GUTIMAR-58634 format. One record per residue (C-alpha): x, y, z. Coordinates in steps of 0.5 Angstrom, whole numbers. Layout:
- xx:yy:zz
- X:Y:Z
...
//
This chain:
- xx:yy:zz
- -46:30:-14
- -48:24:-10
- -51:22:-16
- -44:23:-20
- -40:20:-14
- -44:13:-15
- -42:12:-22
- -35:14:-21
- -35:8:-18
- -35:2:-24
- -29:7:-27
- -25:7:-22
- -26:-1:-21
- -25:-2:-29
- -19:2:-29
- -15:-2:-23
- -18:-8:-27
- -15:-5:-33
- -8:-4:-31
- -7:-10:-27
- -7:-14:-34
- -3:-9:-37
- 3:-11:-31
- 0:-18:-32
- 1:-18:-39
- 7:-14:-39
- 11:-19:-35
- 9:-26:-38
- 11:-23:-45
- 18:-21:-41
- 20:-28:-38
- 18:-31:-44
- 23:-27:-49
- 29:-27:-44
- 35:-29:-47
- 39:-35:-44
- 45:-31:-40
- 52:-32:-44
- 58:-33:-40
- 62:-28:-39
- 69:-28:-43
- 74:-33:-41
- 68:-37:-37
- 67:-42:-43
- 67:-50:-42
- 74:-52:-45
- 78:-58:-46
- 85:-57:-48
- 88:-63:-47
- 87:-71:-45
- 94:-75:-42
- 95:-80:-44
- 91:-81:-51
- 92:-88:-52
- 91:-94:-47
- 87:-99:-44
- 81:-100:-41
- 82:-98:-34
- 87:-93:-36
- 86:-87:-31
- 86:-81:-36
- 88:-74:-34
- 83:-68:-38
- 86:-61:-37
- 81:-55:-39
- 77:-49:-35
- 71:-48:-32
- 70:-55:-30
- 65:-57:-24
- 69:-56:-17
- 67:-63:-15
- 66:-69:-18
- 59:-70:-18
- 58:-63:-22
- 61:-66:-28
- 58:-72:-33
- 63:-75:-37
- 63:-80:-44
- 68:-83:-48
- 66:-85:-54
- 59:-85:-52
- 60:-89:-45
- 60:-86:-38
- 66:-85:-34
- 67:-85:-28
- 70:-78:-25
- 75:-80:-19
- 78:-72:-18
- 76:-65:-20
- 78:-58:-20
- 75:-52:-24
- 82:-54:-29
- 83:-62:-28
- 78:-67:-29
- 81:-75:-28
- 77:-81:-31
- 78:-88:-31
- 77:-91:-38
- 72:-95:-37
- 71:-103:-40
- 66:-103:-45
- 67:-97:-49
- 71:-96:-55
- 76:-91:-59
- 72:-84:-58
- 73:-76:-56
- 71:-75:-49
- 65:-71:-48
- 65:-66:-41
- 58:-64:-38
- 58:-58:-33
- 50:-56:-33
- 48:-55:-39
- 55:-53:-43
- 59:-58:-47
- 67:-59:-48
- 70:-65:-53
- 77:-67:-53
- 81:-70:-59
- 79:-79:-60
- 82:-83:-55
- 84:-89:-58
- 84:-96:-54
- 91:-101:-53
- 89:-107:-57
- 87:-114:-55
- 89:-121:-58
- 85:-126:-56
- 86:-131:-61
- 88:-134:-68
- 85:-137:-73
- 90:-143:-73
- 98:-143:-69
- 102:-146:-74
- 104:-146:-82
- 109:-142:-87
- 109:-136:-91
- 103:-134:-95
- 98:-137:-90
- 92:-133:-88
- 91:-132:-81
- 85:-128:-78
- 86:-124:-70
- 80:-125:-67
- 80:-119:-60
- 78:-112:-59
- 79:-105:-60
- 82:-105:-68
- 80:-101:-74
- 76:-101:-80
- 82:-98:-84
- 88:-103:-84
- 92:-98:-85
- 92:-96:-78
- 95:-102:-75
- 101:-106:-75
- 102:-113:-75
- 108:-118:-74
- 110:-125:-73
- 116:-125:-68
- 119:-118:-71
- 117:-119:-78
- 111:-115:-81
- 106:-118:-83
- 101:-116:-89
- 94:-114:-87
- 89:-116:-92
- 82:-114:-89
- 80:-110:-82
- 75:-109:-77
- 75:-107:-71
- 75:-114:-68
- 79:-118:-73
- 85:-117:-77
- 86:-122:-83
- 94:-122:-85
- 98:-126:-89
- 104:-130:-85
- 111:-125:-88
- 116:-128:-91
- 122:-130:-87
- 118:-130:-80
- 121:-134:-75
- 117:-137:-69
- 115:-133:-64
- 109:-128:-61
- 104:-125:-66
- 104:-117:-65
- 99:-112:-66
- 100:-104:-66
- 97:-98:-67
- 102:-95:-72
- 107:-90:-67
- 105:-94:-62
- 108:-100:-57
- 105:-106:-60
- 103:-111:-56
- 103:-118:-56
- 99:-124:-57
- 99:-132:-57
- 106:-136:-60
- 105:-138:-67
- 109:-143:-70
- 113:-142:-77
- 112:-150:-79
- 108:-153:-74
- 109:-159:-69
- 111:-166:-70
- 108:-172:-66
- 114:-175:-66
- 121:-174:-64
- 127:-174:-68
- 125:-169:-74
- 126:-162:-75
- 121:-158:-79
- 125:-153:-84
- 119:-150:-88
- 112:-150:-88
- 107:-154:-82
- 107:-161:-83
- 104:-166:-78
- 109:-173:-77
- 106:-179:-74
- 110:-187:-73
- 106:-191:-75
- 109:-198:-75
- 117:-198:-72
- 121:-203:-76
- 124:-206:-70
- 121:-210:-65
- 114:-214:-64
- 114:-214:-72
- 121:-214:-75
- 124:-210:-80
- 120:-207:-85
- 122:-208:-92
- 117:-206:-96
- 110:-202:-96
- 104:-200:-101
- 97:-196:-100
- 90:-199:-100
- 87:-192:-101
- 79:-195:-103
- 80:-199:-95
- 85:-193:-92
- 90:-198:-90
- 97:-198:-91
- 101:-205:-91
- 107:-207:-90
- 112:-213:-91
- 117:-215:-86
- 123:-220:-85
- 118:-224:-80
- 110:-222:-82
- 105:-218:-86
- 102:-213:-83
- 96:-208:-84
- 95:-201:-82
- 88:-198:-81
- 90:-191:-83
- 83:-189:-78
- 84:-192:-73
- 91:-193:-73
- 91:-200:-71
- 96:-205:-73
- 96:-212:-73
- 99:-218:-77
- 95:-221:-83
- 101:-227:-83
- 108:-230:-81
- 113:-231:-87
- 114:-237:-86
- 107:-240:-88
- 107:-239:-94
- 115:-236:-96
- 119:-242:-97
- 125:-240:-101
- 132:-240:-99
- 133:-232:-96
- 126:-231:-98
- 123:-225:-95
- 117:-219:-99
- 121:-214:-103
- 115:-211:-106
- 107:-210:-105
- 101:-208:-110
- 93:-207:-108
- 89:-210:-113
- 81:-206:-115
- 79:-212:-110
- 82:-210:-104
- 88:-217:-105
- 94:-217:-104
- 99:-218:-109
- 106:-220:-106
- 113:-220:-110
- 119:-224:-106
- 127:-224:-107
- 129:-231:-106
- 135:-234:-107
- 139:-241:-109
- 133:-243:-114
- 133:-244:-122
- 128:-240:-126
- 126:-248:-129
- 125:-250:-121
- 116:-250:-121
- 114:-246:-117
- 113:-237:-115
- 115:-232:-112
- 109:-228:-113
- 102:-229:-108
- 96:-227:-108
- 94:-224:-100
- 87:-225:-97
- 87:-220:-92
- 81:-222:-89
- 82:-229:-89
- 89:-228:-87
- 92:-233:-93
- 97:-233:-98
- 96:-236:-105
- 102:-237:-110
- 100:-234:-116
- 101:-239:-122
- 108:-243:-123
- 114:-237:-125
- 119:-233:-122
- 119:-225:-125
- 124:-220:-122
- 131:-218:-124
- 135:-225:-125
- 143:-225:-123
- 146:-231:-124
- 140:-235:-126
- 138:-236:-118
- 136:-229:-115
- 130:-225:-115
- 131:-219:-112
- 128:-211:-111
- 123:-210:-117
- 118:-206:-116
- 112:-209:-120
- 103:-207:-121
- 97:-210:-121
- 93:-208:-127
- 85:-208:-127
- 85:-214:-131
- 89:-218:-126
- 96:-217:-130
- 102:-216:-128
- 107:-210:-130
- 114:-210:-127
- 121:-210:-129
- 124:-217:-131
- 130:-221:-133
- 135:-218:-134
- 135:-211:-131
- 133:-209:-138
- 126:-211:-139
- 118:-208:-138
- 115:-214:-138
- 106:-216:-138
- 105:-222:-135
- 98:-225:-136
- 93:-226:-130
- 97:-233:-128
- 104:-231:-131
- 103:-236:-136
- 104:-231:-141
- 110:-226:-141
- 110:-220:-146
- 116:-215:-146
- 113:-208:-147
- 120:-204:-147
- 127:-206:-147
- 133:-201:-144
- 138:-200:-149
- 144:-203:-148
- 147:-196:-144
- 145:-189:-144
- 139:-191:-140
- 136:-193:-134
- 131:-195:-130
- 128:-190:-124
- 121:-191:-122
- 114:-194:-123
- 108:-190:-121
- 101:-193:-120
- 96:-188:-123
- 91:-191:-123
- 88:-199:-123
- 89:-199:-131
- 95:-194:-132
- 102:-195:-130
- 108:-191:-131
- 114:-191:-133
- 120:-186:-131
- 126:-187:-134
- 133:-182:-134
- 138:-181:-139
- 145:-178:-138
- 140:-171:-139
- 133:-172:-137
- 128:-176:-135
- 121:-178:-137
- 116:-183:-138
- 111:-188:-142
- 105:-189:-138
- 102:-196:-140
- 95:-198:-141
- 94:-203:-146
- 100:-201:-150
- 105:-197:-149
- 105:-189:-149
- 109:-183:-152
- 115:-181:-149
- 114:-175:-144
- 118:-170:-140
- 118:-172:-133
- 119:-166:-131
- 122:-166:-123
- 122:-159:-119
- 128:-155:-119
- 133:-153:-113
- 133:-160:-110
- 135:-168:-112
- 128:-170:-113
- 127:-178:-110
- 120:-181:-112
- 113:-179:-114
- 107:-182:-113
- 99:-181:-115
- 93:-180:-109
- 87:-180:-113
- 89:-176:-118
- 94:-171:-115
- 101:-172:-116
- 105:-172:-109
- 113:-172:-109
- 118:-172:-104
- 125:-170:-106
- 132:-169:-101
- 138:-164:-101
- 145:-165:-96
- 146:-161:-90
- 153:-160:-90
- 155:-162:-83
- 162:-159:-81
- 167:-165:-80
- 162:-171:-81
- 165:-174:-88
- 163:-182:-91
- 157:-185:-89
- 150:-182:-90
- 149:-176:-90
- 143:-171:-86
- 138:-169:-92
- 133:-163:-92
- 126:-166:-95
- 121:-163:-98
- 115:-166:-99
- 108:-165:-102
- 104:-163:-107
- 106:-162:-115
- 104:-158:-120
- 100:-160:-126
- 107:-161:-130
- 110:-163:-124
- 116:-157:-125
- 114:-154:-118
- 110:-155:-111
- 104:-152:-110
- 104:-154:-103
- 110:-156:-99
- 113:-157:-92
- 121:-159:-90
- 124:-162:-85
- 130:-166:-83
- 130:-173:-79
- 136:-172:-74
- 137:-179:-72
- 143:-182:-73
- 148:-188:-71
- 155:-186:-70
- 160:-191:-72
- 168:-190:-71
- 166:-183:-72
- 162:-182:-77
- 154:-180:-78
- 149:-186:-81
- 142:-182:-81
- 137:-185:-82
- 134:-183:-89
- 128:-183:-95
- 130:-187:-101
- 127:-189:-107
- 132:-195:-107
- 129:-198:-113
- 123:-200:-111
- 116:-196:-108
- 118:-193:-101
- 113:-187:-101
- 106:-187:-103
- 100:-182:-101
- 92:-183:-100
- 86:-180:-104
- 86:-174:-98
- 93:-173:-98
- 97:-176:-93
- 104:-179:-95
- 108:-184:-92
- 114:-186:-93
- 120:-192:-90
- 125:-189:-87
- 131:-194:-86
- 137:-196:-85
- 133:-203:-83
- 136:-204:-77
- 135:-198:-73
- 129:-198:-67
- 127:-191:-70
- 126:-193:-77
- 119:-195:-80
- 113:-192:-84
- 111:-185:-82
- 105:-181:-83
- 106:-174:-86
- 100:-169:-87
- 100:-162:-89
- 97:-157:-85
//
């Protein structure tokens, strides 16, 4: 019996060990397979609304729902993936601050392992800069800022309340076109159906660099280069040296040079040093291919047989003037006066001008010794309008009859008659060439009730012409506001052709005009730059 008892001890121990292992194994298996408890119905974390759904950084947003953490720390909230500060909490409502570095997106709330997501919160757009701050209808403008959208249809842009077309959109830029009929004022951006946000001011027509002008269309900078009174005297003629970037002008007392690179005005020489005929003064100017300045002088009291000349070659560097040849040219009245005629120096030194009886266009040899008539106006019907310098070797003679305008180009022979198609809707004043482009100026009278007589105010259109000269490719319009009041009648300052070129362009597209009348202190040569 003792033996059997001893043999039972190992068996009991084995059974106890086996039972323990089974219990341990059973517990471990149970722990691995236990599912996460499902919250009872009515305790799910939910977001039912956010208010507001739209605002700027720093906006307090109220989140309404169920089963939030009862303390701020028990809730983790993000907006558009960025952490948001919880400022107050109950089980049904949270208050957060919209983070400054976030973008449009859903609000997400986490409580423990539970998550709830709201509808999208949209940030109010921010406008920081405009690519340009002035311009005209149709110009492209890029608005830079924050909280825009890649979907242009989400937004509305207005120029002083006039809706603009959005051509492209990103999260930080909106590309738009200045709308027709827009006026100067703030640019606004709005997410559709939301209150617009105001940005920088956009100026229609741009600012001018001088007073006395009002821009009425487009964008243009106007700069006074030389006034017609004071130091230099009354300006009576001008020309542009495109190659050397210089404007030359003749005044009643001297010949002046305007350096367009620096704006510096300087005297080349006094008229009294070379103009000796009675009532002589500069009439017209041109520059040859070498940069020498040619001057045609008005005069009075001399017969065509008197030895001498009214054409001078001026060396602007040496500051000398030399009479050219031994001939007087220009329009003769009574055989003793030459005045008011344009001319062009050709590349070979020949001079083309309106000469004699007011009906002949003539070519003069380089020393004026030979006079050749190249075109004679009929006795009636046809009138001279303007000479346009196409280039150093081509002179354009513009004429008109009772129904149309046309021109002949002269090189070594007279070219074919060609229609001069002026832009519609305006009274054309003058055309010029700048580089290889055509430029023009036109004017329409502005009705001023009660003001009759005198010189009327005009709205001037200035700009680049299309190839056919039937319309403007780029333009701006302005009025000259300065006038002199004489016996209750306004005499406005004006730009005119007046038989000579008072309007030029350079190779860069800048335009220059002589504003008259000559006695006014605000008259003179002005530069016009389209923006």
